[in-house]
C-alpha positions in Angstrom: 7.0 -14.9 15.2 7.8 -10.7 14.0 9.3 -11.9 11.0 6.8 -14.7 9.6 3.6 -12.1 10.5 4.5 -9.1 8.7 4.3 -9.9 4.7 4.3 -6.5 2.7 4.9 -8.1 -0.4 3.1 -10.5 -2.4 4.0 -12.3 -5.7 0.4 -13.4 -7.5 -1.2 -15.3 -10.4 -4.4 -13.4 -10.9 -7.3 -14.5 -14.3 -10.4 -12.6 -14.5 -13.4 -14.5 -16.2 -14.2 -15.8 -19.5 -17.1 -14.0 -20.9 -19.7 -16.5 -21.9 -20.6 -16.8 -25.5 -23.5 -15.7 -27.8 -26.5 -17.8 -28.2 -26.2 -19.0 -32.1 -30.7 -20.1 -31.8 -34.0 -19.7 -33.0 -37.5 -19.1 -32.3 -40.1 -22.1 -32.6 -43.9 -22.0 -32.2 -46.7 -23.7 -32.2 -47.8 -22.1 -35.4 -44.0 -20.7 -36.6 -41.5 -23.6 -37.2 -39.6 -20.3 -38.3 -40.2 -17.7 -35.6 -36.8 -16.1 -36.0 -33.3 -15.7 -34.3 -33.8 -15.3 -30.4 -29.9 -16.5 -29.3 -29.6 -14.5 -26.2 -26.1 -12.6 -25.0 -23.5 -14.1 -22.9 -22.9 -13.4 -19.2 -19.4 -11.2 -18.4 -16.5 -12.9 -16.9 -15.8 -12.1 -13.3 -13.9 -9.1 -12.4 -10.5 -9.5 -9.6 -11.7 -6.4 -7.1 -9.7 -5.0 -4.3 -11.2 -3.6 -1.5 -10.0 -1.9 1.3 -10.0 -3.6 4.7 -9.0 -0.8 7.9 -8.7 -4.1 9.8 -6.0 -5.5 8.2 -2.1 -4.5 8.4 0.0 -6.9 6.4 -1.0 -8.9 3.4 -0.2 -12.5 5.6 -3.8 -13.5 4.2 -2.7 -13.7 1.1 0.8 -15.6 1.7 -0.8 -18.7 0.1 -3.2 -17.5 -1.4 -1.2 -17.7 -4.7 -3.8 -18.2 -7.9 -6.5 -15.6 -7.9 -9.6 -17.3 -10.3 -12.6 -15.6 -11.2 -15.7 -17.4 -12.2 -16.4 -17.8 -16.1 -19.4 -16.1 -17.7 -22.0 -18.5 -19.1 -23.3 -18.6 -22.3 -26.6 -16.9 -23.6 -29.9 -19.2 -24.5 -32.7 -19.1 -26.7 -35.9 -16.7 -26.2 -33.4 -14.2 -25.4 -32.4 -15.1 -22.1 -28.7 -13.9 -21.1 -26.3 -15.8 -19.3 -25.2 -15.5 -16.0 -22.2 -12.7 -14.8 -19.4 -15.0 -13.3 -19.0 -13.8 -9.6 -16.6 -11.2 -8.6 -13.6 -11.9 -7.3 -12.8 -10.0 -3.9 -9.2 -9.1 -2.5 -9.4 -7.6 0.7 -6.1 -5.9 1.2 -4.7 -3.2 4.2 -5.0 0.0 3.6 -1.6 1.9 1.4 -1.7 -1.3 -0.7 0.0 -0.9 -4.6 -0.6 -3.4 -7.2 1.3 -3.6 -9.7 2.1 -5.9 -12.9 4.7 -7.8 -12.3 6.1 -7.7 -16.1 6.0 -4.3 -16.7 6.4 -2.7 -13.0 3.3 -0.5 -13.9 1.3 0.7 -10.8 -2.4 -0.5 -11.5 -4.4 0.4 -8.9 -3.5 1.9 -4.9 -6.0 1.1 -2.0 -6.3 4.1 0.9 -9.7 4.0 2.4 -11.7 1.5 4.2 -14.2 0.0 2.1 -12.9 1.6 -0.9 -13.2 -0.6 -4.0 -11.1 -1.3 -7.5 -11.6 -2.9 -10.4 -8.3 -4.8 -10.7 -8.6 -7.5 -13.6 -11.6 -6.7 -15.7 -13.8 -9.9 -16.7 -14.0 -10.5 -20.6 -17.2 -9.1 -22.3 -20.2 -11.8 -22.9 -20.8 -12.2 -26.7 -23.8 -10.9 -28.5 -26.2 -13.6 -30.1 -27.4 -13.8 -33.3 -30.6 -12.0 -32.6 -28.3 -9.1 -32.3 -27.6 -9.8 -35.9 -30.7 -9.5 -37.4 -31.3 -7.5 -40.6 -33.9 -7.2 -43.4 -31.7 -8.6 -45.5 -30.3 -11.5 -43.4 -32.8 -12.3 -41.0 -31.1 -15.4 -39.8 -28.3 -14.9 -38.9 -26.2 -18.0 -38.1 -23.2 -15.9 -36.3 -23.1 -15.1 -32.8 -20.4 -14.1 -30.6 -17.9 -16.0 -28.9 -17.0 -14.5 -25.2 -13.9 -12.0 -24.5 -11.1 -14.0 -22.5 -10.5 -12.7 -19.2 -7.1 -11.0 -18.2 -4.5 -13.3 -16.4 -0.8 -12.7 -15.4 1.2 -12.5 -12.6 0.7 -9.3 -10.3 2.2 -8.4 -7.3 1.0 -6.5 -4.5 3.1 -4.6 -2.6 2.1 -2.9 1.5 3.4 0.9 2.0 2.6 1.6 5.7 0.1 4.2 6.2 1.0 6.5 9.2 1.9 10.5 9.8 5.3 10.9 11.7 7.8 8.0 10.4 10.6 7.2 12.1 14.2 7.5 9.9 18.2 6.9 11.9 19.9 4.0 12.1 19.9 1.2 13.7 19.7 1.9 17.4 18.9 5.2 17.1 15.9 5.1 20.0 13.2 4.7 17.6 11.6 1.4 19.2 12.1 3.4 22.8 10.9 6.7 21.6 7.5 4.8 20.1 7.2 2.9 23.4 7.3 5.8 25.4 4.8 8.4 23.5 2.8 5.4 22.5 0.7 2.1 23.9 3.0 0.6 21.3 5.4 -2.3 22.5 8.1 -3.0 19.9 11.1 -5.2 20.5 13.8 -3.4 22.1 17.7 -4.6 23.0 21.0 -2.9 22.5 22.0 -4.5 19.1 21.7 -3.3 15.6 18.7 -4.6 13.4 16.4 -5.2 16.8 13.3 -3.7 14.5 12.5 -5.8 11.7 9.0 -5.0 10.2 7.7 -1.2 11.0 5.6 -1.3 14.0 2.8 1.6 14.9 1.5 3.1 17.6 -1.3 6.0 17.9 0.5 9.1 20.3 -2.0 11.0 22.3 -1.8 14.5 22.0 -3.4 17.7 24.0 -7.7 18.0 23.4 -8.4 14.7 22.6 -6.4 14.6 19.4 -3.6 12.3 18.7 -1.2 11.2 15.4 0.5 8.1 14.3 3.8 7.0 14.0 5.7 4.2 12.6 8.6 3.0 14.1 10.6 1.9 10.4 13.9 -0.6 10.4 16.6 1.2 10.9 18.7 2.6 7.4 22.1 1.8 6.9 24.7 3.8 3.9 24.0 2.0 1.2 20.1 1.4 1.0 19.3 3.4 -1.3 21.0 0.3 -3.6 19.5 -2.2 -1.5 21.8 -2.9 1.5 21.1 -4.5 4.3 16.9 -4.3 4.3 17.4 -1.3 1.5 14.0 -0.8 -0.8 11.8 -3.0 1.3 12.6 -0.5 4.1 12.1 2.8 2.0 9.0 2.4 0.2 6.9 2.5 3.1 8.7 6.1 4.4 6.7 7.3 1.0 3.2 7.6 2.8 4.7 9.3 5.6 4.0 13.3 5.4 6.5 14.6 9.0 10.0 12.5 8.8 11.3 12.6 12.2 15.4 12.0 11.8 16.8 10.2 15.8 19.9 11.3 16.3 21.5 9.9 19.5 23.4 12.9 21.7 26.3 10.2 21.5 26.8 10.4 17.8 30.5 11.0 16.5 29.3 14.0 13.9 25.6 14.9 13.9 25.6 16.5 11.3 26.9 14.1 9.2 24.6 11.7 10.4 21.4 13.9 8.9 23.2 13.9 6.2 24.2 10.7 5.6 20.4 10.0 5.7 18.5 12.8 4.0 20.9 11.3 0.9 19.5 8.0 0.6 16.3 9.6 1.1 17.5 11.6 -2.2 18.8 8.6 -4.0 16.0 6.4 -3.8 13.1 9.0 -4.2 14.0 12.7 -4.7 10.5 14.1 -4.0 11.1 12.2 0.0 12.7 15.9 -0.1 10.0 17.4 -0.2 8.2 16.2 3.2 8.7 18.0 6.6 11.8 16.7 8.2 12.3 17.3 12.0 15.3 16.3 14.3 14.9 14.7 17.1 18.6 14.4 19.5 17.9 10.9 21.4 19.0 10.1 24.7 19.8 13.6 26.1 20.3 13.0 29.5 23.2 12.8 29.5 24.0 16.5 27.5 24.7 19.5 29.7 23.5 22.5 28.3 27.4 23.6 27.2 26.6 20.2 25.0 23.7 20.9 23.4 25.3 24.2 22.2 27.7 22.3 21.1 25.7 19.7 19.2 23.0 22.8 17.6 26.2 24.1 15.7 26.3 21.2 13.6 22.7 21.1 13.0 21.8 22.1 9.7 19.6 25.3 9.4 16.0 25.4 9.2 15.4 22.2 10.4 13.1 22.3 13.3 15.0 20.2 15.7 14.4 19.1 20.0 16.4 17.5 22.4 14.5 14.7 24.6 15.4 11.7 26.3 13.0 8.5 26.3 14.0 6.7 29.6 13.2 10.1 32.0 10.6 12.0 29.6 12.3 14.7 29.3 11.8 16.9 26.4 8.7 14.8 25.1 6.4 16.9 25.3 7.7 19.4 23.1 8.7 16.6 20.8 5.0 15.9 20.3 4.2 19.8 19.6 7.1 20.2 17.3 5.4 17.1 15.5 2.0 18.5 15.7 3.1 21.6 13.9 5.0 19.9 11.3 1.8 17.8 10.6 -0.5 21.0 10.3 2.2 22.9 8.7 2.3 22.7 4.8 5.3 22.3 3.1 7.3 25.2 1.9 8.0 25.9 -1.6 
């Protein structure tokens, strides 16, 4: 179910509405059979509009919605009547969704707020009726404009999870266990690699009724920046997290080297990742005494706050929350 219910990448064909044609019409009255041009303008074609919906957390509802087509505008008519505008088509998406053109890869829209609306593909403009072209020297214009065509093409919707803290680590580092310990989230936990295949979000209660959101993300492997393992599919979710918690298990062979590998994968994917706030958490620390902790501290990089904790016993979890809260409320240094 995990695999089918979380969809973070959708490819759709979009076509906005064609503008209606302007009317070439001449007024005829009881007493004047040549009362002049009165052709109305054509109606605008329908837009395709993206709308943010905080109740959605996946693109699953668009999985079988492969063709998004807006309504064409109606043609103008006599008596200077403007044609009806084409009906706009709305696509509701979760917060954190980025819209791109498939061919160019260019980012065209980004939804970050509930209720936010962005016109993604504009409908074609309606043509002008012949009444717009009447002049003193051309009182019976025989010309009206056709409507402009809509915009069409293959587009991509890509979801990047919005969370305050992203959990970064190798498979089986204890990320899912930590999330289940500090929030009400119930991610799948098992003693094998890649238990987590999709991002899991959990709200962490803090002092004074405050809270922050933590994302349990699939584990990194060396070479993820080149697409190995879950590769780019995982790394793009980290782009939204202002604070990254690097989880390194206490029984790791080399804690410093493990951190450097994780940091290097982030840098190769996007150098801007290094501008985020980093926190190091040594998980499974209930097996450590003070001497072993001192030895591990010597391996860790200087200048990055760290904490020892155990998700099973609860040791160090309050200190970890304090560290994360401080990082979220401290601007990164230049």
